[in-house]
C-alpha positions in Angstrom: -26.9 -32.0 -0.5 -26.1 -33.0 -4.1 -24.7 -36.4 -3.3 -26.5 -39.5 -4.7 -25.8 -42.8 -3.0 -24.6 -45.5 -5.3 -26.2 -48.9 -5.4 -24.5 -51.1 -2.8 -24.0 -54.9 -2.6 -25.5 -54.9 0.9 -28.5 -52.9 0.1 -31.5 -54.2 -1.8 -33.1 -52.3 -4.7 -36.1 -51.3 -2.7 -33.9 -50.1 0.2 -31.7 -48.2 -2.2 -34.8 -46.4 -3.7 -35.8 -45.4 -0.1 -32.3 -44.0 0.5 -32.3 -42.1 -2.8 -35.8 -40.7 -2.1 -34.8 -39.6 1.4 -31.9 -37.6 -0.1 -34.3 -36.2 -2.7 -36.9 -35.2 -0.1 -34.3 -33.4 2.0 -33.2 -31.4 -1.1 -36.8 -30.4 -1.8 -37.4 -29.4 1.8 -34.7 -26.8 1.4 -36.9 -25.0 -1.1 -40.0 -25.0 1.2 -40.9 -23.1 4.3 -39.1 -24.5 7.3 -42.2 -25.6 9.1 -43.0 -28.1 6.3 -40.3 -30.4 7.7 -42.5 -31.1 10.7 -45.3 -32.2 8.3 -43.0 -34.7 6.4 -41.7 -36.1 9.7 -45.2 -36.5 11.0 -46.5 -38.5 8.1 -43.3 -40.6 7.6 -44.8 -43.8 9.2 -48.1 -43.5 7.2 -46.7 -42.8 3.7 -44.1 -44.1 1.3 -41.0 -42.1 0.4 -42.4 -41.6 -3.1 -45.6 -40.2 -1.8 -43.8 -37.7 0.4 -41.7 -36.5 -2.6 -44.9 -36.0 -4.6 -46.3 -33.9 -1.7 -43.1 -31.8 -1.7 -43.4 -31.1 -5.4 -47.1 -30.2 -4.9 -46.3 -27.9 -2.0 -43.7 -26.1 -4.0 -46.3 -25.2 -6.6 -48.7 -24.1 -3.9 -46.3 -21.8 -2.2 -45.1 -20.4 -5.5 -48.7 -19.6 -6.4 -49.2 -17.8 -3.0 -46.1 -15.8 -3.5 -46.8 -14.7 -7.0 -50.6 -14.5 -7.3 -52.0 -13.9 -3.8 -52.0 -10.2 -3.0 -51.9 -10.6 0.8 -48.5 -12.2 0.5 -47.0 -9.7 -2.0 -44.6 -8.4 0.8 -42.9 -11.8 1.1 -39.6 -12.0 -0.7 -39.4 -15.8 -0.9 -41.2 -19.0 -0.1 -39.1 -19.5 3.0 -40.7 -16.4 4.5 -44.0 -18.2 5.1 -45.0 -19.5 8.5 -47.6 -22.0 9.6 -50.1 -19.3 10.7 -50.2 -18.1 7.1 -52.2 -21.2 6.2 -55.3 -20.0 8.1 -55.2 -16.6 6.4 -56.4 -18.2 3.2 -60.1 -18.6 2.2 -61.8 -21.4 0.3 -61.9 -19.1 -2.7 -58.1 -18.8 -2.6 -57.9 -22.6 -2.7 -60.3 -22.7 -5.6 -58.3 -20.0 -7.5 -55.2 -22.2 -6.9 -57.0 -25.2 -8.4 -57.9 -23.1 -11.4 -54.3 -22.0 -11.7 -53.2 -25.6 -11.8 -55.1 -26.3 -15.1 -52.6 -24.1 -16.9 -49.7 -21.9 -15.7 -46.3 -20.8 -16.9 -43.2 -21.1 -14.6 -39.7 -20.1 -15.6 -40.8 -19.7 -19.2 -42.2 -23.2 -19.3 -45.9 -24.0 -19.7 -47.5 -26.6 -17.3 -50.9 -28.1 -17.2 -52.8 -30.6 -15.1 -55.7 -32.8 -16.1 -58.6 -33.7 -13.6 -56.6 -36.5 -12.0 -53.5 -34.2 -11.5 -55.6 -31.4 -9.9 -57.3 -33.9 -7.7 -54.0 -35.3 -6.5 -52.8 -31.8 -5.7 -55.8 -30.9 -3.6 -55.4 -34.2 -1.8 -51.8 -33.3 -1.0 -52.9 -29.8 0.2 -55.7 -31.3 2.4 -53.3 -33.7 4.0 -51.0 -30.8 4.7 -53.7 -28.6 6.2 -55.2 -31.5 8.2 -51.9 -32.3 9.8 -51.4 -28.8 11.3 -55.1 -28.5 12.1 -55.0 -31.7 14.2 -51.8 -30.5 15.8 -53.7 -27.2 16.7 -51.0 -25.2 15.0 -53.9 -23.6 13.0 -57.5 -23.0 14.0 -59.0 -22.7 10.5 -58.9 -25.2 7.7 -60.0 -23.7 4.4 -58.8 -26.7 2.3 -61.4 -28.9 4.0 -64.2 -26.6 2.7 -63.3 -27.0 -1.0 -65.0 -29.7 -3.0 -62.8 -32.3 -4.7 -63.0 -31.9 -8.5 -65.1 -34.5 -10.2 -63.3 -37.0 -12.3 -64.9 -38.1 -15.5 -64.5 -41.8 -16.3 -62.1 -42.7 -19.1 -62.0 -45.8 -21.2 -59.3 -48.3 -20.2 -56.6 -48.2 -22.8 -55.2 -51.7 -23.3 -53.9 -54.0 -26.0 -56.4 -56.4 -27.6 -55.4 -60.0 -27.9 -54.3 -59.7 -31.5 -52.2 -56.7 -30.6 -50.5 -58.6 -27.9 -49.6 -61.3 -30.4 -48.3 -58.7 -32.9 -46.3 -56.9 -30.2 -44.5 -60.1 -29.0 -43.9 -61.1 -32.7 -42.3 -57.7 -33.4 -40.1 -58.1 -30.3 -39.0 -61.5 -31.5 -38.4 -60.7 -35.1 -37.4 -57.1 -35.0 -39.5 -56.4 -38.0 -40.3 -52.8 -38.9 -37.6 -51.5 -36.5 -35.4 -48.7 -37.9 -31.9 -49.6 -39.1 -30.4 -48.1 -36.0 -32.8 -50.0 -33.7 -32.0 -53.3 -35.5 -28.3 -52.9 -34.6 -29.2 -53.2 -31.0 -32.1 -55.6 -31.4 -29.8 -58.7 -31.8 -28.3 -57.9 -28.4 -31.5 -57.1 -26.5 -34.1 -59.3 -28.3 -34.1 -62.1 -25.7 -34.2 -59.6 -22.8 -36.9 -57.5 -24.3 -39.1 -60.5 -25.0 -38.6 -61.8 -21.4 -39.4 -58.4 -19.9 -42.5 -57.7 -22.0 -43.8 -61.2 -21.6 -43.4 -60.9 -17.8 -45.3 -57.6 -17.8 -48.1 -58.9 -19.9 -48.2 -62.2 -18.2 -48.3 -61.0 -14.6 -49.5 -57.4 -14.5 -46.7 -56.3 -12.2 -45.7 -52.6 -12.0 -42.7 -51.4 -13.9 -41.0 -50.4 -10.6 -41.6 -54.0 -9.3 -40.2 -55.4 -12.5 -36.9 -53.5 -12.5 -36.4 -54.3 -8.8 -36.3 -58.1 -9.4 -33.1 -59.8 -8.5 -31.9 -63.2 -9.9 -32.7 -65.0 -6.7 -36.2 -63.6 -6.7 -37.2 -65.9 -9.5 -38.3 -69.4 -8.5 -38.7 -71.8 -11.4 -39.7 -74.7 -9.1 -43.0 -72.9 -8.3 -43.0 -70.5 -11.3 -43.2 -67.5 -9.0 -41.3 -64.3 -8.6 -40.9 -62.2 -5.5 -41.5 -58.5 -5.9 -41.6 -55.5 -3.6 -45.0 -53.8 -3.8 -45.5 -50.0 -3.9 -45.9 -49.8 -0.1 -42.8 -51.8 0.6 -44.5 -55.2 1.2 -43.1 -58.3 -0.4 -45.3 -60.5 -2.5 -45.1 -63.6 -4.7 -46.6 -63.4 -8.1 -47.0 -66.6 -10.1 -46.5 -66.9 -13.9 -47.4 -69.4 -16.6 -45.5 -71.5 -19.1 -45.0 -68.7 -21.7 -43.4 -66.4 -19.1 -41.3 -69.3 -17.7 -39.8 -70.0 -21.1 -39.1 -66.4 -21.9 -37.4 -65.8 -18.5 -35.3 -69.0 -18.7 -34.1 -68.1 -22.2 -33.0 -64.6 -20.9 -31.5 -66.0 -17.7 -29.2 -68.2 -19.7 -27.8 -65.0 -21.3 -27.9 -63.0 -18.1 -25.7 -65.4 -16.1 -22.9 -64.9 -18.6 -22.8 -61.1 -18.1 -20.3 -59.6 -15.7 -21.8 -56.5 -14.1 -20.3 -53.5 -12.4 -20.2 -53.5 -8.5 -23.7 -53.1 -7.0 -25.5 -54.6 -10.0 -24.6 -58.3 -9.6 -28.0 -59.4 -8.4 -30.1 -57.4 -10.8 -32.2 -59.6 -13.1 -32.9 -57.2 -16.0 -29.8 -55.4 -17.2 -29.3 -52.4 -19.5 -26.8 -52.2 -22.4 -24.4 -50.8 -19.8 -24.8 -54.0 -17.8 -26.5 -52.2 -15.0 -29.9 -52.7 -13.5 -32.5 -51.3 -15.9 -34.3 -48.2 -14.9 -38.0 -47.5 -15.0 -37.4 -44.9 -17.7 -35.6 -47.5 -19.8 -38.5 -49.9 -19.7 -40.9 -47.1 -20.5 -38.9 -46.3 -23.7 -38.7 -50.0 -24.6 -42.5 -50.4 -24.3 -43.0 -47.3 -26.4 -40.6 -48.4 -29.1 -42.3 -51.7 -29.7 -45.9 -50.7 -29.1 -45.6 -48.0 -31.8 -45.0 -50.8 -34.3 -48.4 -52.3 -33.4 -50.7 -49.3 -32.8 -50.5 -45.6 -33.6 -53.7 -44.5 -31.9 -53.1 -46.1 -28.5 -50.5 -44.5 -26.2 -49.2 -47.7 -24.6 -47.1 -47.5 -21.4 -46.0 -50.2 -18.9 -49.1 -49.3 -16.9 -51.3 -50.0 -19.9 -49.7 -53.5 -20.1 -50.8 -53.9 -16.5 -54.3 -52.8 -17.4 -54.2 -55.3 -20.3 -53.4 -58.2 -17.9 -56.0 -57.0 -15.4 -58.7 -56.8 -18.0 -57.9 -60.2 -19.5 -57.8 -61.8 -16.0 -61.2 -60.3 -15.1 -62.8 -61.3 -18.4 -61.6 -64.9 -17.9 -62.4 -65.3 -14.2 -65.1 -62.7 -13.4 -63.5 -62.5 -9.9 -62.7 -58.9 -9.0 -61.2 -59.9 -5.7 -58.7 -62.2 -7.4 -57.8 -59.4 -9.8 -57.3 -57.0 -6.9 -55.1 -59.5 -5.0 -52.9 -60.3 -8.0 -52.5 -56.7 -9.0 -51.6 -55.7 -5.4 -54.5 -53.3 -4.9 -55.1 -52.7 -1.2 -58.7 -51.6 -1.8 -60.9 -53.7 -4.1 -62.9 -50.5 -4.9 -59.8 -49.3 -6.7 -60.0 -52.4 -8.9 -63.7 -52.0 -9.4 -63.3 -48.4 -10.5 -60.7 -49.3 -13.1 -62.6 -52.3 -14.5 -66.1 -50.9 -14.3 -66.4 -50.8 -18.1 -65.4 -54.5 -18.3 -68.1 -55.2 -15.6 -70.7 -53.4 -17.8 -69.6 -55.6 -20.7 -70.1 -58.7 -18.7 -73.6 -57.5 -17.6 -74.5 -56.9 -21.2 -73.3 -60.3 -22.2 -75.5 -61.9 -19.6 -78.6 -60.5 -21.3 -78.6 -63.3 -23.9 -77.4 -66.1 -21.7 -80.8 -67.1 -20.3 -83.2 -68.3 -22.9 -86.9 -67.9 -22.2 -88.2 -69.8 -25.1 -86.3 -72.0 -27.5 -86.8 -71.1 -31.2 
């Protein structure tokens, strides 16, 4: 089960990711109780492969907790010894103790912690797991449904200000303040890096959508790029003149590069002339953003937030922002940009004049 399929000419990037994730999930299933395979098969048509992998990781932690910290299961020698009926032996208190455990625990000598969002995701995974077997009548008691979801405290949206965007793109273009080692590679990657960051900042697409772009996905006649969304649906995202110029400049270089088999169609290439990975883009964003701000932890997702915030401030249309960002539920968009909405409401206070002075 250690094989990893190589990218194939006949398989698109998104299809290849599904294949890789399928192999990964099968590997994870081997470390879980046998009955969990039924769960993953049952939710296959309602979830993405990435979601199922996240569930598998979460369930690993859950069963490890039961094995090591729940007295009624001390007689079990391994996680594989659990059966589906064991799920109804737990109480809501057991689940609450598990959530408390998630805030900080040590596994194999390594410390782990989860913030509010991480704990909420894991209880959501556990509820889906319990709900599946409860609906199937494999269990008659569902303690996970009786545990309240932890409250999430709202956080300020971290994004780049307009002047920081200008500085960031200037640094990418000039290479100023990069280390001597970084400058050696900058001449080779400057045009690519500028195109990539301009695209992220100018469209708000996800980093996974960005690295999945093929050469034929970019349409300069209509200034649009075809991307594959998180759920697997294809969408066209349109870009402006600045993005167009940056992409055209890079494409001129890109078309001269001969790639290894399986990477011929990839738009953004690594130094190894292969399709760029999500991790590579994350490191690229971190490298340049640290030249601009030391107090903001900027990631590709923060660039997405930057675009979404700017679009909402300019248009005031939350439905447009949701559509462009690919949010299936506009409430997700409202939640993320509530602070901006409050700013707009405060700004409205002085718009209407009652008496001219």
